[in-house]
C-alpha positions, -999 to 999 in steps of 0.1 A, spaced: -57 246 -472 -81 272 -482 -56 298 -487 -36 275 -511 -70 268 -529 -76 305 -530 -42 311 -549 -53 285 -575 -82 305 -587 -79 323 -621 -81 362 -622 -88 386 -591 -109 366 -567 -136 379 -543 -157 358 -521 -179 357 -489 -187 326 -469 -218 329 -449 -237 312 -420 -270 319 -404 -272 321 -365 -309 320 -361 -320 348 -382 -287 367 -380 -262 364 -409 -226 360 -399 -200 364 -426 -175 338 -417 -149 348 -443 -145 378 -467 -117 380 -495 -110 405 -522 -128 434 -536 -163 427 -527 -176 462 -539 -162 457 -576 -190 450 -602 -186 421 -621 -207 400 -647 -227 371 -631 -234 351 -662 -258 324 -656 -262 332 -618 -285 356 -632 -310 327 -634 -309 326 -596 -322 362 -596 -348 353 -620 -362 325 -600 -363 346 -571 -383 373 -590 -407 343 -601 -410 332 -564 -424 366 -558 -449 361 -586 -459 328 -570 -463 347 -535 -483 374 -549 -506 349 -568 -498 367 -601 -487 334 -618 -484 297 -610 -457 274 -617 -478 249 -637 -491 278 -658 -485 267 -695 -466 294 -714 -441 277 -737 -443 252 -768 -456 216 -765 -472 225 -732 -441 236 -712 -451 254 -679 -430 278 -661 -415 249 -640 -404 231 -672 -388 263 -684 -369 273 -653 -356 237 -646 -345 230 -681 -370 202 -687 -390 220 -714 -373 201 -743 -358 235 -756 -324 238 -767 -297 260 -754 -307 289 -776 -340 296 -799 -331 279 -831 -312 248 -815 -327 213 -816 -355 203 -795 -365 170 -776 -398 159 -764 -409 179 -731 -399 163 -697 -379 135 -713 -343 151 -706 -326 179 -688 -315 201 -716 -299 233 -705 -316 260 -721 -310 299 -719 -338 303 -743 -363 286 -720 -355 310 -691 -356 340 -712 -390 328 -725 -402 324 -689 -392 360 -683 -410 374 -716 -442 355 -706 -444 376 -673 -432 410 -683 -447 411 -718 -439 445 -735 -423 456 -700 -387 457 -693 -370 427 -677 -346 450 -661 -373 468 -644 -389 436 -634 -359 421 -617 -351 456 -600 -387 459 -587 -389 421 -576 -354 415 -563 -328 442 -564 -343 472 -549 -363 454 -522 -331 436 -510 -309 467 -512 -287 455 -540 -279 487 -550 -250 478 -574 -269 451 -593 -288 454 -626 -297 434 -657 -276 446 -684 -285 420 -711 -307 389 -715 -324 377 -683 -308 342 -685 -272 355 -682 -270 393 -682 -268 404 -645 -240 423 -631 -232 433 -596 -207 433 -567 -200 402 -547 -215 419 -518 -247 422 -535 -243 385 -546 -240 376 -509 -272 396 -501 -290 373 -527 -275 342 -512 -288 351 -479 -323 357 -494 -322 322 -508 -311 309 -474 -335 330 -450 -363 334 -474 -361 372 -479 -384 385 -503 -403 353 -508 -420 329 -483 -399 299 -471 -427 277 -485 -418 292 -519 -384 289 -515 -386 254 -505 -407 246 -538 -382 264 -558 -350 244 -545 -370 209 -548 -359 190 -577 -386 192 -605 -389 157 -622 -360 147 -603 -354 115 -623 -344 134 -657 -309 127 -669 -290 158 -682 -256 174 -686 -243 203 -665 -224 224 -687 -186 220 -682 -190 189 -659 -207 163 -681 -237 142 -679 -255 130 -647 -281 103 -642 -304 118 -626 -295 154 -630 -317 171 -604 -326 207 -609 -352 231 -592 -371 260 -605 -338 280 -614 -312 265 -590 -293 235 -596 -296 208 -568 -267 187 -561 -283 153 -557 -256 126 -560 -236 145 -587 -199 146 -581 -189 180 -595 -185 218 -587 -206 214 -553 -176 192 -539 -189 174 -508 -220 195 -500 -252 174 -492 -275 163 -517 -299 191 -509 -275 217 -517 -286 243 -544 -271 271 -564 -256 281 -598 -224 289 -614 -217 313 -642 -193 314 -674 -179 346 -659 -163 324 -631 -188 332 -604 -204 309 -578 -234 308 -554 -238 278 -534 -261 273 -505 -276 248 -481 -309 257 -464 -306 229 -437 -271 238 -428 -278 273 -430 -247 282 -448 -236 295 -482 -208 308 -504 -206 333 -532 -176 340 -554 -167 362 -584 -135 365 -604 -122 385 -634 -112 353 -655 -139 333 -673 -150 298 -664 -125 272 -679 -106 239 -672 -91 258 -641 -125 260 -623 -135 224 -634 -105 212 -616 -105 235 -586 -139 240 -576 -149 207 -560 -121 211 -536 -125 247 -531 -163 245 -523 -157 216 -501 -130 238 -481 -156 265 -478 -184 243 -464 -158 231 -438 -150 267 -429 -186 277 -426 -195 246 -404 -166 252 -381 -174 287 -373 
């Protein structure tokens, strides 16, 4: 079944299914050109979140530190609860009233940390170099500008699963829904009430969408480049995927069944 679902992907698919056995990483399945460098689009937000986790662990910043308009803190900006629109000039809503997906909010969080310094260097120092992600770099805006190999994307998924680079306590804080009762829209998949989101990662909750039958505590992100990072810390499994075809109707129709199939493969190993 998974092979049939693989063939339904648009573009040239590459993916890795992961499982942790204790602290050891088992790559249950590997498909495609895992070394090809591809844009991650909004999965960049998972890299930003991991870098922010380092800031928390080093006591350089706090998640409740106010850095945005109307009293928005880092948690609001990273969980899309700041009230800011998708981009800087877009309409706003009152803070903490609705989950409004905001690239601008994530970029603002990063600029509040780095100031006049380079966001690309910040991500490299905090995440990419320490984890050995040698093909990965920020080439554009922090909210959506990371490119890297599927192998490196798998390395970042392991970091989220195992707590590499950050403490497990910080990881758990960031994958916990922030303001869990807020309603909102997952781009491409529609409105959900509630629409849980952590500080960077989307959390599945009771949504019926791209995360398929993964448990409610599952977390991750997808990108408009057709990329996926999906993980569950309790089941200790994850899957990452990239392709050469942008997100579209094909992904909306395919991903719920495809991610469900990859979970079954990971758990059966």
